[in-house]
Each structure stands twice: as structure tokens, then as C-alpha cells.
N, C-alpha and C positions, 0 to 999 in steps of 0.2 A: 505495499499498498506504499503509494507514494506521499514522502512527508506535505502539511498542511503548510501555504505562503507563508511568508518571517515580515513582514513589515518593521521596519525601526523611524521612532516617531523621537521628534530631541519636542521639551517643550512641555511632555505630557501627562506635565503636574496638574491644569488647572486649562480651562479652556477653551478655545480650537483644539488641541493638544489631548484634551484626557475627550472631547467629544471626539476625533479623531480612532484614539485608542477604544475609546468600543464599539464602534459605529464597526472599525476590524476585528474586535475581539465579535460575536455579532456575527460578521461574515464567514466567520471559524479560519479568521488567521491567526500565528504565533505568532506576537509585540514582544518588540525590545525598544523599553519605555525611557527614555533616558529627561532627566531632570536633574535641578540641583535640590531640589526637596524628593528626595526619595522617598520618605515617610508617604509624604503623597498621596505617591502611586501607592502603595504599599497599602495605605489605606481603604487608600480607592480598589485596589482589588480582592480586597480582602470582603467588603461591602457586595458586590458582585457575586465574586463564589469562584473568581477563577481559577483554573485549577495550576498546580506548583508549576506542572511542566505547558504553560502555558502561554507565561510569558517568564521575563525578566526586566529587573530595573536598572539600567546604571547612573548612575553618577558622575555627573559633567559641570564643568562649566562650561558655557556651548561661547563666549567671548576669549577664552583663554585656547588658542590653536591646537598644543596638545595635548588636552585634557580633551576635549570632544573627539582628538584622534582616537586619542584610546580607552576612549568608547566605544570606537566605531574596531577597531580592532579585538578588542573585550567578545562585542556581539560576533565575529565570525568565528573564534575560540570557544564559543560556547551556544553560537545559535545555527551558526551555519551564514553564507548570505543571504540575504536580504532580495524579498526580492520588489519593493518597493523602499525608499528613503526618502521619508516627508522631515526637509528642514524648516520645521516650522517656528522652533525659538526666536521668539525677537524681543525689541524694549519699543516702549516710544515715553518719551519725554519733549513736551515744550521746551526751546531754547528761544537765548536773544541773545540773537550774534558782540551784543556792544558791550554784555558782562563773560568776563576773562573767565569764570569759570563753568559757562554753558558750551568753550570750545572743547575743556575734557568732557561732557556730558554729548555731545555731537562727537568726540571718538569714540565716548565709550558704549551707543548706540552704529556709527559702523561697525564697534568688535563684534557686536553680537551678530547684528542684522545682517551683516555681508563679510567681514573676513570668517564668521564663524558658521557660517550657509555654508561657503564653499570648504574648511575642513570636514563640514558634519557631511560631505560625499568624498573629496579627497580617498579613507577608504576600503574604499566599494568601486571605484573607476574603475581604476584595470582588471578585478577579479570579474566584475558586469559586463566588460568588453568580452573577456578572456572567454566566457559562459555563454557572450549575442545577447543575453537579453537583461532589463529593468528598467527602474523605473523609475530617477531622480527627478526631487518635484519640491520647489523653492515658492513658499509664500510668499509672495508677493504685495500689493494692498490697492486700491484704485487711489491713495493718496499718493504713489507715485508713479500717476499721469500727469497731474499738475499739481506747484507748490501750492500750499497751506501758512497763513499768514501764522511766525511763530513758532513751525512746524519743521522747521528746514532743514533739521536732519534725519528726522524721521521720512518726509517723501524725498530726500533725498539719496536715501538709505532705503528706502521700498524701488526708485526709480531704477537706484544700482541691482540690484535681484533678480529688475523686467531683463536692464541689459545685457545684465552676466547668464542667467539662464538660456537669453536667447546665441548668446555663445559661443555657450556648452554643451546647446541643439547640433552647432550646425558643426560642432568639431566632432560630436559624436553620433552624427548622422547616419552611419554605413555600417557602424557596429550592434545595431539590435539595442542598444542603452536608449529611453527614448527621455527626454528632459518638459517635467510639464511644468507648466507655470500658474498657477493660480491665486486668482489679488481678489480676497474680499472685499466688500462692500463693509457696513458695517454693523460687527457682530456682539450681542451685548455680552462682553468681557470683561474683567476685571481693569483688559488696558482701555476700553471705553468708558467707563461710566463715568468716570469724574470728566466728560468731557462739557465744555458748556455750548454747544451751538446745538445746534438740531439733526438728529441724525436717520436721514429718508433709509427708508426701507429698511429695519432694523433687522436681523436673523435673529433667534438661535444658535447656540454655538451646533448643535446638536442638527439644524434642519441646514446648516451649511457644512456638519463634516457628511452629509449624507448626499445635497447633490455635488462637494469634494469629490466624495469615494466616483463616484460614477464618473465622473470628468479623468480621474484619472486611470480605472479600471479603459476606460477608452481610447487611453493615451492619449488627450487633444494638449496640444501642443502650448496654447493656452486660452485662459477662462474666467472670467468674472463673473463671481458670486453673492447677490441673484442679478439671474443676466435684471433687470430691473437698472441696478446699477450698469451694470455696460451699457447699454443705452449712454445711459445720462454724460458717462464715462470720457464714452464718442463727441457725444456734444460737447458737455464742458473742451474739450479738444483742439474743435474747430475754434473756441469763441479766441476772434482774434483778442488781444491781451485788453485795450483801452475795455472793451467789451466787460472781460475776465476780472478787471483789477475791478469796478462800477461793481457786479456781482459780490465780489468778497469784502467790500469799502464796512466798518463797524465789528464784519464779524467777530468773535469770541477767539480769542487764543488760545491754545492747547497749554495746561499748564504746566508750569516749569518746576524744575526739582530743586524743593524746600534747600534753604545755602544749610551746609555742615557747619552745626556748633561747635 
């Protein structure tokens, strides 16, 4: 009997990552779950009654390349080569370029959302290429389509995710390994609950995960979820800059990180 397929998910302790883990579990997949807060994944797995052979937990800090690479290597040793790798871990913090401390915030956002994504894929690419199959999934955002006031670090990081995954998709096109970019709209998670602006087409993490699972299974190269946000994003991209700037005039900015005491 062939082994059940395996999915490797970062940022699996809450929000989108946890919802994706539950979705894949219901579909019969084995789980390789990565987070800094390992105890939260263990509590969730115990509550669901997951059997010990159906999942493994790997503690890692995605912003540190050697940490997430070590988690990937441990997965290869303990569970084998995943069929799907989802680089979901990310952070979202407002910033003000006039504040020196916020440049450090920007560096941390890029370390997690960009370098961390590439480091998540790194341990698996050669083995997937040799096997001739696999899916590498980058979680982008509609925030990567146009810049939002006070949200420069996050918007820039997600624009980079979209472009990086497009580049990687071209590099791996002939290998049998598919690169999938999923750009969520607004999803009800700890990252969005403090937003001070209206969030159209807000989704639950569970609804997002179901749609993302289908897109990943079909091997879509790029998908905005929900589709309504995809239409809105395309229209925003077409707006001339003066119109776009006027549309965002007076829009509240993303919360900045409180200064360290």
C-alpha cells in the first residue's frame, strides 16, 4: 500500500497555517508542521485526536535560514520527501520610514517573508527535481499588488514573494516540480484583527484553506482567494496613480510595532 502523501507547512500554529493543516489532515495527508510555538501545534493535534504516525512537529524560526533549513532536513530524515511544501509563515507590521527603529522592523519582515520563504523551499528542491514531481507553494497577498500607506514593508515583501515564485516557476518548469503562488485577500487571523480599515470579502481561515487546497491540487500557477478580491486587485492595478492615490487618501495606516522599553 503506497504511503499517504506528505505536506510540509510553516507557520502552522495558528491562522492560515493551522487551517491548511486541518484541511490536509481531513484529506488523508500526513503532516509536517513547523512553528516556533510547538506546544500550540501539539495542543491542537491532541484536541483533534491525531494519531502519532500522522504528523510530526518541527520547531524553527523561519527568519533564521539555518533554523528552517534544519527543520526541512529533519523532515526528510524522519518522514521523507514531501509532496507539497507550503511556505506560509509571515509577519505583518506597519512602518514609518522616518523612524529609525522601523528600518529594523522592515529587515525583520523581509527576513521572515522573503528569505525565510526561499530557505523553506531550499532543502527540498534538489530531491523534488530528481523525483520529477512536487509542489512548492508561496503564500503571497493582494497587498503585494499595490502599495498601501504605512504598510511598506509588508506590501514590498509580498510583491517580492509573487515575483520570486514566478522566477522559481520558470527555473523549474521542465523539472516536473510546480510552483504555486496563492495570494489571500483579507482572512480573519491574528495578523488582520488589529487592522483599522475596512476589509472587504473577509474570509475565515477554514474557507480560505479549502479554496487554497483545491488550487494547489490543480497546480495553478497563481491564484487570488477569494475570486472577488482577485477581480478587485486587477482593477486596482489598472488604476492610474493619481486615481489610486486619491482613493487611499485618509485611509488609516497599519499599526506600527510599539517601541521597545
